mmCIF file of the C-alpha atoms, coordinates in Angstrom:
data_MODEL
# 
_entry.id   MODEL 
# 
loop_
_atom_site.group_PDB 
_atom_site.id 
_atom_site.type_symbol 
_atom_site.label_atom_id 
_atom_site.label_alt_id 
_atom_site.label_comp_id 
_atom_site.label_asym_id 
_atom_site.label_entity_id 
_atom_site.label_seq_id 
_atom_site.pdbx_PDB_ins_code 
_atom_site.Cartn_x 
_atom_site.Cartn_y 
_atom_site.Cartn_z 
_atom_site.occupancy 
_atom_site.B_iso_or_equiv 
_atom_site.pdbx_formal_charge 
_atom_site.auth_seq_id 
_atom_site.auth_comp_id 
_atom_site.auth_asym_id 
_atom_site.auth_atom_id 
_atom_site.pdbx_PDB_model_num 
ATOM 1  C CA . MET A 1 1  ? 0.442   6.577   6.705   1.00 0.00 ? 1  MET A CA 1 
ATOM 2  C CA . THR A 1 2  ? 3.958   5.775   5.606   1.00 0.00 ? 2  THR A CA 1 
ATOM 3  C CA . ASN A 1 3  ? 5.303   6.845   2.224   1.00 0.00 ? 3  ASN A CA 1 
ATOM 4  C CA . LYS A 1 4  ? 8.354   5.113   0.793   1.00 0.00 ? 4  LYS A CA 1 
ATOM 5  C CA . ILE A 1 5  ? 10.288  5.449   -2.432  1.00 0.00 ? 5  ILE A CA 1 
ATOM 6  C CA . ILE A 1 6  ? 11.615  2.208   -3.871  1.00 0.00 ? 6  ILE A CA 1 
ATOM 7  C CA . ASP A 1 7  ? 13.574  1.313   -6.995  1.00 0.00 ? 7  ASP A CA 1 
ATOM 8  C CA . VAL A 1 8  ? 12.258  -1.558  -9.101  1.00 0.00 ? 8  VAL A CA 1 
ATOM 9  C CA . LEU A 1 9  ? 14.287  -2.469  -12.184 1.00 0.00 ? 9  LEU A CA 1 
ATOM 10 C CA . GLY A 1 10 ? 15.627  1.077   -12.392 1.00 0.00 ? 10 GLY A CA 1 
ATOM 11 C CA . ARG A 1 11 ? 12.202  2.720   -12.033 1.00 0.00 ? 11 ARG A CA 1 
ATOM 12 C CA . THR A 1 12 ? 11.186  4.903   -9.101  1.00 0.00 ? 12 THR A CA 1 
ATOM 13 C CA . ILE A 1 13 ? 7.967   3.764   -7.419  1.00 0.00 ? 13 ILE A CA 1 
ATOM 14 C CA . TRP A 1 14 ? 6.183   5.483   -4.531  1.00 0.00 ? 14 TRP A CA 1 
ATOM 15 C CA . LEU A 1 15 ? 4.464   3.309   -1.933  1.00 0.00 ? 15 LEU A CA 1 
ATOM 16 C CA . SER A 1 16 ? 1.799   4.543   0.457   1.00 0.00 ? 16 SER A CA 1 
ATOM 17 C CA . ILE A 1 17 ? 1.281   2.086   3.291   1.00 0.00 ? 17 ILE A CA 1 
ATOM 18 C CA . ASP A 1 18 ? -1.639  2.710   5.609   1.00 0.00 ? 18 ASP A CA 1 
ATOM 19 C CA . GLN A 1 19 ? -2.709  0.936   8.790   1.00 0.00 ? 19 GLN A CA 1 
ATOM 20 C CA . LEU A 1 20 ? -6.188  -0.563  8.665   1.00 0.00 ? 20 LEU A CA 1 
ATOM 21 C CA . ARG A 1 21 ? -8.713  1.217   10.928  1.00 0.00 ? 21 ARG A CA 1 
ATOM 22 C CA . ILE A 1 22 ? -12.330 0.723   11.938  1.00 0.00 ? 22 ILE A CA 1 
ATOM 23 C CA . TYR A 1 23 ? -14.439 3.869   12.313  1.00 0.00 ? 23 TYR A CA 1 
ATOM 24 C CA . LEU A 1 24 ? -17.781 4.567   13.967  1.00 0.00 ? 24 LEU A CA 1 
ATOM 25 C CA . ALA A 1 25 ? -20.462 6.539   12.150  1.00 0.00 ? 25 ALA A CA 1 
ATOM 26 C CA . ASP A 1 26 ? -19.255 9.738   13.857  1.00 0.00 ? 26 ASP A CA 1 
ATOM 27 C CA . HIS A 1 27 ? -15.809 9.229   12.245  1.00 0.00 ? 27 HIS A CA 1 
ATOM 28 C CA . ASN A 1 28 ? -13.920 8.483   15.444  1.00 0.00 ? 28 ASN A CA 1 
ATOM 29 C CA . ILE A 1 29 ? -11.363 5.705   15.174  1.00 0.00 ? 29 ILE A CA 1 
ATOM 30 C CA . THR A 1 30 ? -12.553 2.788   17.239  1.00 0.00 ? 30 THR A CA 1 
ATOM 31 C CA . GLU A 1 31 ? -9.795  0.287   16.573  1.00 0.00 ? 31 GLU A CA 1 
ATOM 32 C CA . LEU A 1 32 ? -6.445  0.128   14.813  1.00 0.00 ? 32 LEU A CA 1 
ATOM 33 C CA . LYS A 1 33 ? -5.746  -3.269  13.245  1.00 0.00 ? 33 LYS A CA 1 
ATOM 34 C CA . GLU A 1 34 ? -2.284  -4.784  12.951  1.00 0.00 ? 34 GLU A CA 1 
ATOM 35 C CA . GLU A 1 35 ? -2.800  -5.001  9.198   1.00 0.00 ? 35 GLU A CA 1 
ATOM 36 C CA . PHE A 1 36 ? -1.730  -2.651  6.429   1.00 0.00 ? 36 PHE A CA 1 
ATOM 37 C CA . LEU A 1 37 ? -2.917  -1.683  2.948   1.00 0.00 ? 37 LEU A CA 1 
ATOM 38 C CA . CYS A 1 38 ? -0.344  -0.846  0.286   1.00 0.00 ? 38 CYS A CA 1 
ATOM 39 C CA . TYR A 1 39 ? -0.780  1.485   -2.705  1.00 0.00 ? 39 TYR A CA 1 
ATOM 40 C CA . PHE A 1 40 ? 1.772   2.084   -5.469  1.00 0.00 ? 40 PHE A CA 1 
ATOM 41 C CA . LYS A 1 41 ? 2.261   4.883   -7.959  1.00 0.00 ? 41 LYS A CA 1 
ATOM 42 C CA . THR A 1 42 ? 4.895   5.838   -10.543 1.00 0.00 ? 42 THR A CA 1 
ATOM 43 C CA . THR A 1 43 ? 4.561   9.508   -9.606  1.00 0.00 ? 43 THR A CA 1 
ATOM 44 C CA . GLU A 1 44 ? 4.478   11.114  -6.193  1.00 0.00 ? 44 GLU A CA 1 
ATOM 45 C CA . PRO A 1 45 ? 1.186   10.406  -4.391  1.00 0.00 ? 45 PRO A CA 1 
ATOM 46 C CA . THR A 1 46 ? -1.127  13.226  -3.395  1.00 0.00 ? 46 THR A CA 1 
ATOM 47 C CA . PRO A 1 47 ? -3.442  13.343  -0.363  1.00 0.00 ? 47 PRO A CA 1 
ATOM 48 C CA . LEU A 1 48 ? -6.369  12.455  -2.647  1.00 0.00 ? 48 LEU A CA 1 
ATOM 49 C CA . ILE A 1 49 ? -4.691  9.948   -4.972  1.00 0.00 ? 49 ILE A CA 1 
ATOM 50 C CA . LEU A 1 50 ? -2.472  7.446   -3.199  1.00 0.00 ? 50 LEU A CA 1 
ATOM 51 C CA . GLY A 1 51 ? -2.088  5.135   -6.181  1.00 0.00 ? 51 GLY A CA 1 
ATOM 52 C CA . GLU A 1 52 ? -3.230  1.671   -7.153  1.00 0.00 ? 52 GLU A CA 1 
ATOM 53 C CA . LEU A 1 53 ? -4.091  -0.706  -4.320  1.00 0.00 ? 53 LEU A CA 1 
ATOM 54 C CA . PHE A 1 54 ? -2.534  -4.165  -4.344  1.00 0.00 ? 54 PHE A CA 1 
ATOM 55 C CA . ARG A 1 55 ? -5.368  -6.690  -4.691  1.00 0.00 ? 55 ARG A CA 1 
ATOM 56 C CA . ASP A 1 56 ? -5.674  -10.472 -4.824  1.00 0.00 ? 56 ASP A CA 1 
ATOM 57 C CA . GLU A 1 57 ? -7.026  -12.501 -7.763  1.00 0.00 ? 57 GLU A CA 1 
ATOM 58 C CA . ASN A 1 58 ? -10.600 -11.887 -6.499  1.00 0.00 ? 58 ASN A CA 1 
ATOM 59 C CA . ARG A 1 59 ? -10.017 -8.094  -6.474  1.00 0.00 ? 59 ARG A CA 1 
ATOM 60 C CA . LYS A 1 60 ? -10.032 -7.965  -2.659  1.00 0.00 ? 60 LYS A CA 1 
ATOM 61 C CA . PRO A 1 61 ? -7.441  -5.652  -1.085  1.00 0.00 ? 61 PRO A CA 1 
ATOM 62 C CA . LEU A 1 62 ? -4.329  -7.461  0.099   1.00 0.00 ? 62 LEU A CA 1 
ATOM 63 C CA . LEU A 1 63 ? -3.591  -7.047  3.796   1.00 0.00 ? 63 LEU A CA 1 
ATOM 64 C CA . PHE A 1 64 ? -0.019  -7.104  5.088   1.00 0.00 ? 64 PHE A CA 1 
ATOM 65 C CA . ASN A 1 65 ? 1.138   -7.789  8.645   1.00 0.00 ? 65 ASN A CA 1 
ATOM 66 C CA . SER A 1 66 ? 3.810   -5.061  8.612   1.00 0.00 ? 66 SER A CA 1 
ATOM 67 C CA . ILE A 1 67 ? 5.199   -2.167  6.605   1.00 0.00 ? 67 ILE A CA 1 
ATOM 68 C CA . ASP A 1 68 ? 8.253   -4.273  5.785   1.00 0.00 ? 68 ASP A CA 1 
ATOM 69 C CA . HIS A 1 69 ? 6.066   -7.133  4.525   1.00 0.00 ? 69 HIS A CA 1 
ATOM 70 C CA . ALA A 1 70 ? 4.146   -4.719  2.277   1.00 0.00 ? 70 ALA A CA 1 
ATOM 71 C CA . THR A 1 71 ? 7.398   -3.271  0.929   1.00 0.00 ? 71 THR A CA 1 
ATOM 72 C CA . GLU A 1 72 ? 8.886   -6.707  0.203   1.00 0.00 ? 72 GLU A CA 1 
ATOM 73 C CA . TYR A 1 73 ? 5.707   -7.774  -1.580  1.00 0.00 ? 73 TYR A CA 1 
ATOM 74 C CA . ALA A 1 74 ? 5.645   -4.570  -3.648  1.00 0.00 ? 74 ALA A CA 1 
ATOM 75 C CA . ILE A 1 75 ? 9.240   -5.017  -4.810  1.00 0.00 ? 75 ILE A CA 1 
ATOM 76 C CA . LYS A 1 76 ? 8.608   -8.637  -5.807  1.00 0.00 ? 76 LYS A CA 1 
ATOM 77 C CA . GLU A 1 77 ? 5.215   -8.046  -7.473  1.00 0.00 ? 77 GLU A CA 1 
ATOM 78 C CA . LEU A 1 78 ? 6.208   -4.889  -9.326  1.00 0.00 ? 78 LEU A CA 1 
ATOM 79 C CA . GLY A 1 79 ? 9.401   -6.608  -10.482 1.00 0.00 ? 79 GLY A CA 1 
ATOM 80 C CA . LYS A 1 80 ? 7.189   -9.214  -12.204 1.00 0.00 ? 80 LYS A CA 1 
ATOM 81 C CA . ARG A 1 81 ? 4.872   -6.585  -13.697 1.00 0.00 ? 81 ARG A CA 1 
ATOM 82 C CA . LEU A 1 82 ? 7.658   -4.403  -15.074 1.00 0.00 ? 82 LEU A CA 1 
ATOM 83 C CA . LYS A 1 83 ? 9.564   -7.195  -16.874 1.00 0.00 ? 83 LYS A CA 1 
# 
């Protein structure tokens, strides 16, 4: 998990970016995917509450191909939402 602090229109936003994983029933990681989920929050995230997950128009979680891609998307999307 990567946590980043970004500035969007003068507001501090915390991002939590996590690599997608597939687990077996015994909770062992079986495969790491080269895709990332991105959560955002206006206060510092906690281990239990990462923030709101970016989703598409069908409410499915958006997947990003890198941490940088997730960060760029967050800056652009949150810039629209905060106007």
